[in-house]
C-alpha positions in Angstrom: -14.0 8.5 11.3 -10.8 6.8 10.3 -11.3 3.4 8.9 -8.4 1.0 8.1 -9.1 0.8 4.4 -6.7 -2.2 4.1 -6.6 -4.3 7.3 -10.2 -4.2 8.4 -11.4 -4.8 4.9 -9.3 -7.9 4.6 -10.3 -9.1 8.0 -13.9 -8.8 6.9 -13.3 -11.4 4.2 -11.9 -14.1 6.6 -15.3 -15.7 7.4 -15.9 -16.1 3.7 -13.0 -18.4 3.0 -15.4 -20.8 1.3 -15.1 -18.6 -1.8 -11.6 -17.4 -1.0 -9.7 -14.2 -1.6 -9.8 -12.9 -5.1 -6.8 -14.0 -7.0 -3.8 -11.9 -8.0 -2.9 -10.9 -11.5 0.4 -12.7 -11.1 1.1 -15.4 -8.6 3.8 -14.7 -6.1 5.1 -16.2 -2.9 4.0 -13.2 -0.8 2.7 -9.7 -1.5 5.6 -7.2 -1.5 4.1 -4.8 1.0 6.5 -3.3 3.5 4.6 -1.6 6.3 7.4 -1.8 8.8 4.8 -1.9 11.5 3.9 1.8 10.7 0.5 1.3 9.3 -1.3 3.2 12.1 1.2 6.1 11.8 0.7 6.3 8.1 -3.1 6.4 8.5 -2.8 9.1 11.2 -0.8 11.4 8.9 -3.0 10.7 5.9 -6.1 11.4 8.0 -4.6 14.7 9.2 -3.8 15.6 5.6 -7.2 14.9 4.0 -9.8 13.5 6.4 -12.1 10.9 5.1 -10.7 10.4 1.6 -9.2 7.0 2.0 -7.4 5.9 -1.2 -9.9 7.4 -3.6 -8.4 9.3 -6.5 -11.2 9.3 -9.1 -15.0 9.4 -8.7 -15.9 6.3 -10.5 -14.4 4.3 -7.7 -17.0 5.7 -5.3 -19.8 5.0 -7.8 -18.9 1.4 -8.5 -18.5 0.5 -4.8 -21.8 2.2 -4.0 -23.6 0.4 -6.8 -22.3 -2.9 -5.5 -23.6 -2.1 -2.0 -27.0 -1.1 -3.4 -27.4 -4.3 -5.4 -26.4 -6.3 -2.3 -29.0 -4.5 -0.3 -31.7 -5.5 -2.7 -30.5 -9.0 -3.0 -30.9 -9.5 0.7 -34.6 -9.3 0.3 -34.5 -12.7 -1.6 -31.4 -14.3 -0.1 -29.8 -14.6 3.3 -26.3 -15.4 2.0 -25.4 -12.0 0.4 -22.0 -10.4 0.9 -21.5 -6.8 -0.2 -17.8 -7.5 -0.8 -18.6 -10.2 -3.4 -21.2 -8.1 -5.2 -19.0 -4.9 -5.2 -16.0 -6.9 -6.5 -18.2 -8.4 -9.2 -19.5 -5.0 -10.3 -15.9 -3.6 -10.4 -14.6 -6.6 -12.4 -17.5 -6.2 -14.8 -16.7 -2.5 -15.2 -13.0 -3.1 -15.9 -14.0 -5.9 -18.4 -16.3 -3.5 -20.3 -13.5 -0.9 -20.4 -10.8 -3.3 -21.6 -13.1 -4.5 -24.3 -13.7 -1.0 -25.5 -10.0 0.1 -25.5 -8.5 -3.0 -27.0 -7.1 -4.3 -23.7 -4.8 -1.3 -23.3 -3.4 -0.8 -19.8 -4.6 2.2 -17.8 -4.1 3.1 -14.1 -7.9 3.4 -13.7 -8.3 -0.3 -14.6 -7.3 -3.5 -12.9 -7.2 -7.1 -14.0 -6.0 -7.1 -17.6 -4.4 -10.5 -17.3 -7.1 -12.0 -15.2 -10.0 -10.7 -17.4 -8.4 -11.3 -20.8 -10.1 -14.0 -22.8 -13.1 -14.1 -20.6 -16.6 -14.0 -22.1 -20.2 -15.0 -21.2 -19.9 -13.4 -17.8 -22.5 -14.1 -15.1 -22.6 -12.8 -11.5 -21.9 -16.4 -10.3 -18.7 -16.4 -12.4 -17.7 -12.9 -11.4 -17.9 -13.9 -7.8 -15.8 -17.0 -8.2 -12.5 -17.3 -6.3 -9.5 -15.9 -8.1 -11.6 -14.5 -10.9 -10.5 -10.9 -10.4 -7.5 -9.2 -8.6 -6.4 -9.4 -5.0 -6.6 -5.7 -4.4 -9.7 -4.3 -6.0 -10.2 -0.6 -6.1 -13.2 -1.0 -3.8 -10.7 -1.5 -0.9 -9.6 2.1 -1.2 -13.1 3.4 -0.9 -14.1 2.1 2.5 -13.4 5.2 4.5 -14.7 7.6 1.9 -18.0 5.8 1.4 -18.8 6.3 5.1 -17.4 9.8 5.6 -19.0 11.2 2.5 -22.3 9.6 3.4 -22.9 7.2 0.5 -23.3 4.3 2.9 -24.3 3.6 6.5 -21.9 1.3 8.3 -23.2 -1.3 10.6 -19.6 -1.6 11.6 -16.3 -0.7 10.0 -16.6 -3.7 7.7 -17.7 -3.5 4.1 -20.2 -6.4 4.4 -22.1 -4.4 7.0 -22.6 -1.4 4.7 -26.1 -0.2 3.6 -26.7 2.3 0.8 -28.0 5.7 2.0 -30.3 8.1 0.1 -27.1 10.0 -1.0 -25.7 6.7 -2.4 -28.9 6.1 -4.3 -28.8 9.7 -5.6 -25.2 9.1 -6.8 -26.2 5.9 -8.6 -29.2 7.6 -10.3 -27.1 10.6 -11.4 -24.3 8.4 -12.6 -26.5 6.1 -14.7 -29.2 8.5 -15.9 -29.8 8.1 -19.6 -28.2 4.6 -19.7 -30.8 1.9 -20.1 -29.5 -1.5 -21.0 -32.3 -3.6 -22.5 -34.7 -0.8 -21.5 -34.0 -1.1 -17.7 -32.0 1.0 -15.4 -28.4 -0.1 -14.9 -29.2 -1.0 -11.3 -32.2 -3.0 -12.2 -30.5 -4.8 -15.1 -27.6 -5.9 -12.9 -29.9 -6.9 -10.1 -31.8 -9.1 -12.6 -28.7 -10.8 -13.8 -27.6 -11.3 -10.2 -30.9 -13.0 -9.4 -31.5 -15.1 -12.5 -27.8 -16.0 -13.3 -28.2 -15.0 -16.9 -25.2 -13.8 -19.0 -24.5 -10.1 -18.8 -24.4 -8.5 -22.2 -21.9 -5.8 -22.8 -24.0 -3.0 -24.4 -23.0 0.5 -25.0 -25.4 1.6 -22.3 -23.8 -0.7 -19.7 -20.2 0.2 -20.8 -20.8 3.9 -20.8 -22.3 3.7 -17.3 -19.7 1.4 -15.7 -16.4 1.9 -17.5 -13.8 3.6 -15.2 -12.4 5.3 -18.3 -15.6 7.3 -18.9 -16.1 10.3 -16.5 -19.2 10.5 -14.4 -22.0 12.8 -15.8 -21.9 16.4 -14.5 -24.7 15.9 -12.0 -22.9 12.9 -10.4 -19.6 14.8 -10.2 -21.3 17.8 -8.6 -22.8 15.5 -6.0 -19.4 14.1 -5.1 -17.9 17.6 -4.9 -20.8 18.7 -2.6 -20.2 15.7 -0.3 -16.5 16.5 -0.1 -17.3 19.9 1.1 -20.4 19.1 3.2 -20.3 20.0 6.9 -17.2 22.2 6.6 -18.9 24.9 8.8 -19.4 22.6 11.8 -16.9 19.8 11.4 -13.1 20.5 11.6 -12.3 17.4 9.6 -14.7 18.4 6.8 -13.2 21.9 6.9 -9.7 20.5 6.3 -11.0 18.4 3.4 -12.8 21.3 1.8 -9.8 23.7 2.3 -7.4 21.0 0.9 -9.7 20.7 -2.1 -9.6 24.4 -2.7 -5.8 24.4 -2.4 -5.2 21.6 -4.9 -7.6 23.3 -7.4 -5.3 26.4 -7.3 -2.2 24.4 -8.2 -0.5 24.8 -11.6 0.9 21.6 -13.1 3.7 23.6 -14.6 4.7 25.2 -11.3 4.9 22.6 -8.5 4.2 23.9 -5.0 6.9 23.8 -2.4 7.2 24.0 1.4 8.4 27.6 1.5 5.1 29.3 2.3 1.8 28.2 3.8 -1.1 28.5 1.3 -3.6 31.1 2.6 -6.5 28.7 2.3 -5.0 26.3 4.9 -4.8 27.0 8.6 -1.5 26.9 10.3 -2.1 23.6 12.2 -3.1 21.9 9.0 0.0 23.1 7.2 2.2 22.0 10.1 0.6 18.6 10.1 1.3 18.3 6.3 4.9 19.3 6.8 5.4 16.9 9.7 3.8 14.1 7.8 6.1 14.7 4.8 9.1 14.4 7.1 7.8 11.1 8.5 7.1 9.7 5.0 10.6 10.7 3.9 12.1 8.7 6.8 9.8 5.8 6.1 10.7 5.8 2.3 14.4 6.1 3.1 14.1 3.1 5.4 12.6 1.1 2.5 15.4 2.2 0.3 17.9 0.8 2.7 16.1 -2.6 2.7 15.9 -2.6 -1.1 19.6 -1.9 -1.3 20.3 -4.9 1.0 18.0 -7.1 -1.0 19.8 -6.1 -4.2 23.1 -7.0 -2.7 21.8 -10.4 -1.6 20.0 -11.2 -4.9 23.0 -12.5 -6.9 24.2 -14.8 -4.1 23.7 -18.5 -4.5 22.7 -18.7 -0.9 21.4 -15.2 0.0 22.6 -14.2 3.4 24.4 -11.1 4.9 25.5 -10.4 8.4 24.0 -7.1 9.6 27.5 -5.8 10.6 28.8 -6.6 7.1 25.8 -5.2 5.2 26.3 -1.7 6.4 29.8 -1.6 5.0 28.5 -2.1 1.4 28.7 1.2 -0.5 25.0 1.3 -1.8 23.8 0.5 1.7 26.1 3.0 3.4 24.8 5.8 1.1 21.2 5.0 1.8 21.8 4.8 5.6 23.2 8.3 5.5 20.0 9.5 3.8 17.9 7.6 6.3 19.7 9.1 9.3 19.2 12.7 7.9 15.5 12.1 7.1 14.7 10.6 10.5 16.6 13.3 12.3 14.6 16.0 10.5 11.4 14.4 11.8 12.8 14.2 15.4 13.9 17.9 15.2 10.2 18.9 15.0 9.7 17.5 18.5 6.1 16.7 17.7 4.3 13.4 17.1 0.5 13.0 16.9 0.7 9.2 16.4 -0.5 6.8 19.1 2.3 5.9 21.5 4.6 8.2 19.6 5.1 5.4 17.1 6.7 7.7 14.5 9.2 9.0 17.0 10.2 5.5 18.1 10.8 4.5 14.5 12.9 7.5 13.7 15.0 7.0 16.9 15.7 3.5 15.7 16.9 5.0 12.4 19.3 7.4 14.0 21.3 5.0 16.2 25.1 5.5 16.1 25.6 1.8 15.3 24.8 1.2 11.6 24.4 -2.5 12.2 21.8 -1.8 14.8 19.8 0.3 12.4 19.8 -2.6 9.9 18.7 -5.1 12.5 15.9 -2.7 13.5 14.7 -2.3 9.9 14.9 -6.0 9.1 13.0 -6.9 12.2 10.3 -4.4 11.2 10.2 -5.9 7.7 10.2 -9.6 8.4 8.5 -10.1 5.0 11.0 -9.5 2.2 13.9 -9.8 4.6 14.1 -11.5 8.0 16.6 -11.4 10.8 18.0 -14.6 12.4 20.5 -13.7 15.1 22.8 -11.2 13.3 22.1 -12.5 9.9 19.8 -11.0 7.2 18.0 -13.8 5.3 15.4 -13.9 2.6 11.8 -13.6 3.7 8.7 -14.9 1.9 8.6 -12.0 -0.5 12.3 -12.0 -1.3 13.0 -11.6 -5.0 16.2 -11.9 -7.1 14.7 -9.3 -9.3 13.3 -6.7 -6.8 10.1 -5.1 -8.0 8.0 -2.2 -7.1 6.1 -2.5 -3.8 3.4 -0.7 -1.9 4.5 1.0 1.3 1.2 2.8 1.8 -1.9 1.1 3.1 -4.6 2.8 1.1 -4.6 1.2 -2.3 -2.8 1.8 -5.5 -3.2 5.1 -7.4 -1.9 6.2 -10.8 1.4 5.0 -12.2 4.6 6.5 -10.9 5.1 8.8 -13.9 1.7 10.4 -13.5 1.9 10.5 -9.8 5.2 12.4 -10.1 3.6 15.0 -12.3 1.2 16.1 -9.6 2.4 19.6 -8.5 2.3 19.1 -4.8 5.2 19.6 -2.3 7.7 16.8 -2.2 6.9 14.0 0.3 3.4 15.2 1.1 0.7 12.6 2.0 -0.5 10.5 -0.9 -4.0 11.7 -0.1 -3.2 15.3 -1.2 -1.9 13.9 -4.5 -5.0 11.8 -4.8 -7.2 14.8 -4.0 -5.6 16.8 -6.8 -6.4 13.9 -9.2 -9.9 13.6 -7.9 -10.4 17.3 -8.5 -9.2 16.9 -12.1 -11.7 14.1 -12.5 -14.6 16.2 -11.1 -13.6 18.8 -13.6 -13.6 16.2 -16.4 -9.9 16.7 -17.0 -8.3 13.6 -15.5 -8.1 11.6 -18.8 -6.1 14.4 -20.4 -3.7 14.6 -17.4 -3.1 10.8 -17.4 -2.7 10.6 -21.2 -0.9 13.9 -22.2 0.0 14.5 -25.8 3.5 13.2 -26.8 4.8 16.8 -27.1 3.8 17.6 -23.6 5.4 14.4 -22.2 8.7 15.3 -23.9 8.6 18.8 -22.5 
């Protein structure tokens, strides 16, 4: 079942505006997310690549979200105003706070909220659940689909607040926290007690070791996650794809990146074709964003940022990127295959191969309408325009590791981010993710 791990989850929060969206680490006019109206197409190709994974790339994400759902379940016996989103966000914030305190507030791609959490102390659940206490995009949002598809929760709907912890979810919590007893209670019972009585949560070694995203899950918990990734492969084609993809990424050598020359034996032909087609679509999407970034960079120094579409394409940096975009979009069209609803990907690529360069720019800016916007024939700044353009998210499944580490994953160029994430998740289940993310200096230099 494919769940929109971004849109639906945010929609679920709308009725709860009394407490508001969790605050960003840095205030900005508008989040720099360019979906170009292609969110459904991105999700389709990601789902074809690795069904049911969502944006998960290390197992602690699944555990923390499941623990939040479980505590919310138990709180509902004593209160009618319990939202799983709030509790799961609070648990994740607490986990990152514990980790930052243990590593001297050193940044790590497995942690969020260093700026928001710095200087905080005497934490209680009521404080952890306050508006703007933690980040806008918690890791929990990337787990929505995987929690359901792997069987750790039962969804009353596709919304996180409807989730209920399953026996498999409780088994994961027990395996993940076995041996950790803060104040002689289980981790679950200790946190439930603090949520009920409002007392300050004490950062003990037991709590830190159980929650910290920097500490790998115990072997039994990792084995359970691996089993769930492979469960049902004999009967369910989507589960089979996930299991086969897991087997493939396990065989990859970080020193010998895989390419598109030959299909891996473990993947069936249709799966490989879908991966290749998805890579061509993602290449076109990324090239389109590069064009928009080039236009933004040309506008940034202007006192009154504004460019005519039929003048923008004559600028050398924009021209160069337009050529790359046309080639990438044509490679997708040459496949003459499109699994997206309403042939969304094909429509987009046709817009990117028009003979009139100004028309391509107008098409892209209309699709953007966030960083750049179109008024008549003029390209003007949008709500997220920046005079110092920054990194942005073009995918809709949450943020993974930093770009340097993502680039070291030995998968074919342009492949779905879910395959990259599955490689990292497999490393985590083997207890080797920390070494990959933090290689010795000599290895980085090589």
